[in-house]
N, C-alpha and C positions, 0 to 999 in steps of 0.2 A: 521257829516262829513263836512258840509258847515261851521259850526262854527270853526272847526279846520283850514280849509283852509283860512278863513277870518283872523284868528289870525296870521297864518303864513305869509299871504300876507302883513299884517300891519307891522309885525316885519321886513320883508324883505325890505319894503319901507323905514323904519326908519333907517335901518342899511346897506343901499346900499353901502356906502363907506367902510364899515368894512367887507363886504362879509361874513356876519354871516351864511347865509343859503347856499351860494354857495362858496366853497373855491376857492381861486385864482388858476388858472390853470398855476401856475409858472412852468417853466422848469428848472430842476436842472441839473447841470453837472453830468455826470456819475462818480460814485465812482472810484477812482484809485484802481485797483486790488491789493490786499495785501493778504498775507497768512492768512487764516481764523483760528482763535484760535480753538483748539479742544474743542468740546462741551462735558463736562463731563457727559451729559445725553445721548449722542449718541456715538456709537462705529463705526458707518459706515455712508454712505451717507444718503441722505434723504429717499431713498428707502432701505428697508431691515434694518430698525433701530433696534438695540438691546439696551435695557435700562439696564445698569449695576448697577447704583446707585439709580435710581428712582424706587419706589415701583410700581409694575404692578398688577392691579386688573382687571381681565378680566370680563367685564360686558356683559351679554348676550344681543343680539339685542332686544329680547322680553322685557327685563327689561327696556331698554332705551325707547322703543316704549310706554311702559306703562306710563312712565314719560313724554311722548311727545317729546322725543329727536329723531326726525325722519329724519333729514337732509340726512343721508346716506342710507335711506330705499327707494329704487327706486319704490317699490310697494306701497308706501304710497302716496296718491295724494297730500299731503301738503309738501312733501319733496322738490319739485321743487321751492317752494317759497323761501326757504332758500338758495338754490343754485343760484337762480337769485339774491338774496340780496348779496351773496358772490361775485358774478361777478361784480356787480355795485360798491361795496365797494373796492374790490381789484384794480379795474381800477383807481379809484380816489386816493387811497393811493399810488399806484405805480407811478402815474403821478407826485405826489408831494414828493416822496421818504419818505413817512411816515411809521413808524413801530409800533406805539402804537395807540390804539383806545379805548375810553371809551364808555360804553353803559349805559345810564341813562334814567330816566323818570321824569315827574313832581312830581308824588306821588307814593306811594307804591301800589303794586298789579296790575300794568299795563302790566306786562309780560316781563320786561327788562331782567331778569335772564334767562328766557326760550329762548328769542331771542339770548342772548349772547351765551348760550350753543349750540344751533343749528347752529349759525353762526360759532362758533369754529370748530364744527364737519365738516361743509361744507368746510371751508377753509383747514382743515387738509386733505381733500380728494384730494387736488391738490398735485401732486407728487413732486413739487419743493418748497413746503411751509410747514414749521413746525409752530405750534401754541402753545403758552402758555396762558391758560385761568386763570386769577387771580380773585378770589372772594374778591373784595375790599370792599364789603358791610359788614363791621365789626360788625355792630349792628344787622344785620339780614342776616347772610350768608345762601345761599340756593343752591349753585352750587353742593355741595357734595350730596345733596338730589336728585337733578335732575339726577345725574349720579349713584345713588344708591351706593355711596361710604361710607363705614363705616370707618371713619378716626379718629385717636386719636390726630392729630396735624393739625394746620392750620396756616394761615397768622398771626393771633393774637399771637400765640405761637412763631412764628419766630421773630416777632418784639419785643416781651417781654423777650425772653430767648436767651441763647447762643446756637443756633441751626444752623446747616449748611443747605443750601438750599435743597440738595437732601433728607434730612430727612422729608421734608414737601410736596414734590412733588409726584404726582400720575399719572400714565398712566392708563386710563380706558380700555385698550385693543384695543384702536383705534390708528393705526399707525400715527405718526407725531403730536399727540396731547398729551400735558402734562397739568395737572391741579394743580394750587396752591389753594387748597380749603380754605374755612373758617371753623372755629370751635369755638363755644361759642360766647358770646356777649361781646363786648368791649365798655364800657361806655365812655372811653377816646379815642374813635376812631379817632377824629380829631387830637389829639396830636400824636398818633401812626403813622398816615398817613403822617403827615408833619414832622416827625422826621428824623434824619440822616440815620437810618438803612433802612427806606423805600426808601429814596433818593438813597442810595448806591445800593440797590437791583435793582431798575429800571435801574440805570446807568450801572451797571455791565452787566445785561442781554442784554441791547441794544447794548453795545459796543462789547460784545464777540460773540453773536450769530446772525449774520446778516441775516440768512435765516429764523429767527423766528419772527413771528408777535405776538404782545402782545395784548390780549383783556382783558380789565378791566371791570368787572361788578361792577359798583359803585352805591352808595345810590341814592335815589330820590333827585331831586334838591330842592324841596320846603320844605323838612322836616329835613334837616341837612346841615351844612356848609362843610361837608366832601369833596364834589365834588370840591368846589371852592378852598379849601386848597390843594387838590391833583392835580389840573388842570395842574400844571407844568410837570406832568408825561405824559400827553396825547398829541399826535400830532393832534388828531382829535376826534370828539365826534359824536355819533349817539343817537338821542332821540326817545324813544318808547312812543307812546301816545295811550291810550285805547280809542277806538271809543265811543263817548258819555259820557265819564267819567269826562272830565275836562271842566271848564268854559273857555270862551275866555280869561278872565283876567289871569287865572292861566297859560295858554299856553304862553301868551305874557310875563308874569313875568319870566317864565322858560327860554324863549329865551333871555330876558334881562340879566339874570344871566350868560348866555353863551356868552355874547358880548365879542369880542376880541379873541374868540377861533375859531377853524376851525370846524364848524358844518357841517358834511357831508349831513345831511338831517334828515328826520323823518320817522319812521315806524308806520303806522297805524295798531294797533293790535286789535284783537277781533272784526273785522269788519264783518258785515253780507254779504258784497259784496266779492265774491271770486275774486282773481286776474285773469285777462283775460287769462294769459298764463297757468294757473294751469292745465287745462284739454286739453292741446294741444296734 
């Protein structure tokens, strides 16, 4: 824990002028109200959504809890952690008028996909917010497994083939949450993510669905260049760090790779210390 904090403090001192750890609290002018384009995934307002083109797979709460997707389960003592994280993230994103966030980690196995999944569920619980969770880890997709989704198509298929977006989207039975899952391994992931079809996908979603927040579960920073190539899609980034897993050098290097981006902060995962508010 102390090693992680020291690494974060060093990086913060080195990048003070770039505001790597703390995004600028810039105030943006309010958007001029304009007619919102109809969302082909929604037939009604944010409440009472009916998915007409998106495949709906109703996943039982018990199945989600078994995979540790607990954000919506008030009887689970860990659920409040993700709702607190949601509140902190939404506050900063709304202050800066940001719509897209990437979830990453220095190395594999630190829990970034689990954090991204629970964060998506927690944000979808807000009545005025819809969420699209995108599994952008094309080399090791895992979001569909966390939600127990048996899918035949994923982001890789969408980028490689002539498919429409609704063909690959899934609603897991949680209102206001849609998932663009991953399926299969893509060795040419960097090329797919930096290609024109991915650029158009993100641009179209951001411009058409202004009530939707996009969460990208992206690969680890130190094991592939995918995150750097795809960073243009992200308004901000959240880094997940497993307690005791990384050296100080690896944490500093990860933060250096994120220089020039809006890093909201870090999540210390698998810590033996329970959050103070957890048992309130």
